[in-house]
C-alpha positions in Angstrom: 32.8 -38.4 -51.0 29.3 -36.9 -50.4 29.0 -38.7 -47.0 32.5 -37.3 -46.0 31.4 -33.8 -46.9 28.2 -34.1 -44.9 30.1 -35.4 -41.9 32.7 -32.6 -42.2 29.9 -29.9 -42.3 28.1 -31.6 -39.4 31.3 -31.6 -37.3 32.0 -27.9 -38.1 28.4 -27.0 -37.1 28.7 -29.0 -33.9 31.9 -27.2 -32.9 30.3 -23.8 -33.6 27.3 -24.6 -31.4 29.5 -25.9 -28.6 31.7 -22.8 -28.7 28.6 -20.5 -28.8 27.0 -22.2 -25.8 30.3 -22.2 -23.8 30.5 -18.4 -24.3 26.9 -17.7 -23.4 26.2 -16.0 -20.0 23.2 -14.3 -18.4 24.4 -11.0 -19.6 24.5 -12.0 -23.3 21.9 -10.1 -25.3 21.7 -13.0 -27.7 20.3 -15.4 -25.1 16.7 -16.5 -25.6 14.9 -15.6 -22.4 12.2 -18.2 -22.5 11.4 -17.6 -18.8 10.2 -14.1 -19.4 6.6 -13.2 -18.5 4.8 -11.7 -21.5 4.7 -10.2 -24.0 2.2 -7.7 -22.6 0.0 -5.7 -24.9 -1.2 -2.3 -23.7 -5.0 -2.0 -23.9 -5.4 1.2 -25.8 -9.2 0.8 -26.1 -9.7 1.4 -22.3 -6.4 3.0 -21.2 -6.0 4.8 -19.0 -8.4 2.5 -17.2 -8.6 4.6 -14.0 -8.4 8.4 -13.7 -8.8 11.0 -10.9 -12.3 11.6 -9.6 -13.0 15.2 -8.5 -16.4 14.2 -7.1 -15.3 11.5 -4.5 -15.4 12.9 -1.0 -14.2 11.5 2.3 -14.1 12.9 5.9 -10.4 13.0 6.8 -10.2 12.0 10.5 -7.1 14.2 10.9 -8.2 17.3 9.2 -11.7 16.7 10.5 -13.4 17.8 7.3 -14.7 16.6 4.0 -12.0 16.5 1.3 -11.8 15.4 -2.4 -9.4 12.6 -1.7 -8.6 11.5 -5.3 -9.0 14.6 -7.3 -5.4 15.2 -8.1 -3.9 11.8 -9.3 -4.4 8.1 -9.1 -1.6 5.7 -9.8 0.6 2.7 -8.7 -2.1 0.0 -8.0 -1.8 -3.4 -6.5 -4.2 -6.1 -7.8 -5.9 -9.2 -6.6 -8.5 -11.7 -7.8 -11.4 -12.4 -5.4 -14.9 -13.9 -6.0 -14.6 -13.7 -9.8 -13.5 -10.1 -9.9 -10.3 -8.2 -10.2 -9.8 -5.6 -7.4 -7.3 -2.7 -7.6 -5.9 -1.2 -4.5 -4.5 2.1 -5.8 -2.8 5.2 -4.6 -4.8 8.4 -4.8 -3.8 12.0 -4.0 -5.7 15.1 -2.9 -4.5 18.6 -3.5 -4.1 19.7 0.2 -1.1 20.3 2.4 2.6 21.3 2.1 3.5 18.1 0.3 1.2 18.9 -2.7 -1.2 16.2 -1.7 -1.8 13.4 0.8 -1.9 9.8 -0.5 -4.5 7.3 0.5 -5.3 3.8 -0.8 -8.6 3.5 -2.7 -10.3 0.4 -4.1 -11.9 -0.4 -7.4 -13.5 -3.6 -8.9 -13.9 -5.1 -12.3 -15.5 -8.2 -13.9 -13.4 -8.0 -17.0 -10.1 -6.5 -15.8 -10.5 -3.5 -18.1 -13.4 -1.4 -16.9 -13.4 -0.5 -13.2 -15.9 0.9 -10.7 -14.4 2.7 -7.8 -15.6 2.8 -4.2 -16.5 6.2 -2.8 -14.0 6.2 0.1 -10.4 5.1 0.7 -9.7 1.9 2.6 -6.3 2.7 4.0 -5.3 6.2 5.0 -3.6 8.3 7.7 -5.6 8.4 10.9 -5.3 9.5 14.5 -3.6 6.2 15.3 -0.2 4.8 16.3 1.0 5.3 12.6 0.2 9.0 12.4 3.8 10.1 13.0 4.9 7.9 10.1 2.0 8.6 7.6 1.1 12.3 8.1 0.8 14.2 6.1 2.5 12.6 3.1 0.2 9.5 3.4 0.0 5.8 2.5 1.6 5.0 -0.9 2.3 2.3 -3.5 0.7 -1.0 -2.3 1.6 -4.6 -3.2 -0.7 -7.5 -2.2 -0.4 -11.2 -1.6 -2.5 -13.6 0.4 -1.7 -16.5 2.7 -3.1 -20.0 2.6 -6.1 -19.0 4.8 -7.1 -16.2 2.4 -5.8 -13.3 4.6 -4.5 -10.5 2.5 -1.1 -8.8 3.3 -0.5 -5.3 1.9 2.9 -3.8 1.9 2.8 0.0 1.5 5.0 3.0 2.1 4.3 5.4 4.9 5.5 8.9 4.0 5.6 11.7 6.6 7.4 14.2 4.3 10.8 13.4 5.7 11.4 9.6 5.5 9.8 6.7 3.6 9.2 3.6 5.7 7.9 0.2 4.5 4.8 -1.0 6.4 2.3 -3.8 6.3 -1.5 -4.2 6.8 -3.8 -7.2 6.8 -7.4 -7.8 5.7 -9.9 -10.6 5.2 -12.1 -8.7 2.7 -9.9 -6.0 1.1 -12.0 -3.3 2.6 -11.3 -3.3 6.3 -7.5 -3.1 7.0 -5.6 -3.6 10.2 -2.3 -1.7 10.3 0.7 -3.7 11.8 3.3 -0.9 11.6 6.8 -0.9 10.2 7.9 -4.2 8.6 11.4 -3.7 10.1 10.4 -2.3 13.4 11.8 -5.3 15.4 14.8 -6.0 13.1 18.3 -5.5 14.3 17.2 -4.0 17.6 15.5 -1.2 15.7 18.5 -0.3 13.5 16.2 -0.1 10.4 13.3 1.7 12.0 14.4 5.1 10.8 16.1 4.0 7.6 14.6 4.8 4.2 12.7 1.7 3.0 9.9 1.1 0.5 8.4 -1.2 -2.2 7.9 -4.6 -0.7 7.5 -7.5 -3.2 6.7 -10.8 -1.5 7.5 -14.1 -3.3 4.3 -15.9 -4.1 3.0 -18.8 -6.3 -0.1 -19.0 -8.4 -2.8 -21.2 -7.1 -5.8 -21.0 -9.4 -6.3 -17.2 -9.6 -4.7 -16.6 -6.2 -1.2 -15.2 -5.6 -0.3 -17.0 -2.4 2.8 -16.2 -0.4 5.3 -19.0 -0.6 7.7 -20.3 2.0 11.1 -21.3 0.6 13.5 -23.1 3.0 11.1 -22.4 5.8 10.8 -18.7 5.4 8.8 -16.1 3.5 10.9 -13.8 1.2 10.6 -10.2 0.1 12.4 -8.0 -2.2 12.5 -4.3 -1.2 14.3 -1.0 -1.6 15.0 1.8 -4.0 18.3 2.4 -5.9 19.3 -1.2 -4.9 16.9 -4.1 -4.4 17.5 -5.8 -1.1 16.2 -9.0 0.4 14.3 -9.8 3.7 12.8 -12.9 5.3 9.9 -13.5 7.7 8.1 -16.2 9.6 4.7 -14.5 9.7 4.5 -12.0 6.7 4.4 -9.1 9.2 7.7 -8.9 11.0 10.7 -8.9 8.5 14.4 -9.2 8.9 16.7 -7.7 6.2 19.5 -10.0 5.0 22.9 -8.9 6.0 26.4 -10.0 5.1 29.2 -10.8 7.6 29.9 -7.1 8.0 26.3 -6.2 8.9 25.7 -4.6 5.5 22.5 -5.2 3.5 22.6 -8.0 0.9 21.2 -6.9 -2.4 19.8 -8.9 -5.3 20.5 -6.4 -8.1 21.8 -2.9 -8.4 21.9 -0.2 -11.2 23.9 -0.6 -14.4 25.7 2.1 -16.3 24.6 3.0 -19.9 21.3 1.1 -19.5 17.7 1.9 -18.8 18.2 0.9 -15.1 21.2 3.2 -14.5 19.8 5.5 -11.7 17.7 3.3 -9.6 16.0 -0.1 -9.4 12.8 -0.7 -7.4 10.5 -3.8 -7.0 7.4 -4.2 -9.1 4.6 -6.6 -8.5 4.9 -9.7 -6.2 7.7 -12.0 -7.3 6.3 -15.1 -9.0 7.5 -18.7 -8.4 7.5 -20.6 -11.6 9.0 -23.9 -12.9 11.9 -22.0 -14.4 12.6 -20.1 -11.2 11.3 -16.9 -9.5 10.3 -14.4 -12.1 10.6 -10.8 -10.7 9.5 -7.7 -12.5 11.3 -4.5 -11.4 11.0 -0.8 -12.1 13.9 1.4 -13.0 15.0 5.0 -13.7 17.3 6.2 -16.4 20.2 8.4 -15.5 20.8 11.7 -17.3 24.6 11.3 -16.9 25.3 7.6 -17.5 22.1 6.0 -18.7 20.5 4.8 -21.9 20.9 7.6 -24.4 17.9 6.4 -26.4 15.6 7.1 -23.5 14.8 10.6 -22.0 16.6 11.1 -18.8 14.4 10.2 -15.8 12.4 7.6 -17.7 10.9 4.9 -15.6 10.9 1.6 -17.6 10.8 -2.0 -16.4 12.9 -5.1 -16.7 12.7 -8.7 -15.4 15.1 -11.1 -13.6 15.1 -14.8 -13.0 16.1 -16.1 -9.6 16.8 -19.6 -8.4 13.6 -21.2 -7.1 15.4 -22.8 -4.2 17.6 -19.9 -3.3 15.9 -16.4 -3.5 19.3 -14.7 -3.2 20.8 -16.3 -6.3 20.3 -14.4 -9.6 20.2 -16.6 -12.7 19.4 -14.2 -15.5 18.5 -10.5 -16.1 17.1 -8.8 -19.2 19.6 -6.6 -21.0 16.9 -4.2 -22.1 13.5 -3.0 -20.8 10.4 -4.9 -21.8 8.1 -2.0 -20.9 8.5 1.7 -21.3 6.5 5.0 -21.7 5.1 5.4 -25.2 1.6 6.8 -24.9 0.8 10.5 -24.2 -0.6 9.8 -20.8 2.6 7.8 -19.9 4.9 10.6 -21.0 3.1 13.7 -19.6 1.7 14.1 -16.0 2.8 14.8 -12.5 6.1 13.1 -13.3 6.9 12.7 -17.0 8.0 9.5 -18.8 6.8 7.0 -16.2 5.5 3.5 -16.4 5.6 2.1 -12.9 4.4 -1.5 -12.6 2.9 -2.8 -9.4 -0.2 -5.0 -9.9 -0.2 -8.4 -11.5 -3.0 -11.0 -11.6 -4.0 -14.1 -13.5 -7.6 -14.0 -14.5 -9.6 -16.1 -17.0 -6.5 -17.4 -18.7 -4.8 -14.0 -19.0 -2.2 -12.1 -17.1 -3.3 -8.5 -16.3 -0.5 -6.0 -15.5 -1.5 -2.7 -13.9 0.8 0.3 -13.9 1.0 4.0 -13.0 1.3 6.4 -15.9 3.3 9.6 -15.3 2.3 9.4 -11.6 -1.2 10.5 -12.7 -3.4 7.7 -14.0 -3.6 3.9 -14.1 -3.4 1.7 -17.2 -3.5 -2.0 -18.0 -1.6 -4.4 -20.3 -2.4 -8.1 -20.9 -0.7 -11.3 -21.8 -3.0 -14.1 -22.9 -1.6 -17.6 -22.1 -1.9 -19.9 -25.1 
């Protein structure tokens, strides 16, 4: 009698489990997302880890005078590990011009990932070159960085001329001297994307030691890009990119916005997408809509989510977080040039720990860490 009772209970439990699993999908909030990167802990003892510097000066080649190039705001940093140090390539703004500040890319270094020393001058900026018409006077914004097998660094960044944002790419062998290659979509579709709004290029990479190395999948490099929707592009050389189109010539997107959620107004790529055993883990930024967003968040809030993508097919979404894993909470994240913003762009693995760098309220830079056990 006891054995029959145990068998009956076991059968009921088995049926319950089978039914539960059969009803599970990537949109179920009850799903255990073991593929997630994190949890990340904000480092309150040092944050914000990088702030504006009113003393740094630089002779702008276009204005032909000395300016305080990072006195207004610093934010949205890419990150890379090189020679036992973490380097940040960050966006800095001055206070000059009709766009309330020109953006340039500065560089800072750290031996512990928490305390940084900045260099006195920017390393990528508007100049009297072939990119001036795209970069002046808004500037060079929001970098992401990966490297290739040879150790050449590829920086995607946004050129902003005050009218149109365009995604661009530059290369460097030392992080300090950069060679501009122009618009990433300049040659795509006979120039059809040359004057289309584009920004935020996140290239798929894999971790090799402490290096984030661009990874070919099915013979191509892959990049997620865009704002409001996140689109997909491929490349043979990490410089010239082709957006993926459907049979009607429309852009193919990976994810879009969702009503009543934290990512209801726009979605935008975060750090370089990371190839793991589970799949491609991709962190994305988002904005909360005032009309049809998450009512628990202030409207306009920039929070972040994660998605998992098929490691053999970068167009195939497997899973997506139902809620944000990162949001503004600290005073410097909630008040600044743009309130209620955590914008994630830099991610590196250093001494057994993941370091995540993000812009706070478009004004400062902070860091969160996840130590791998």
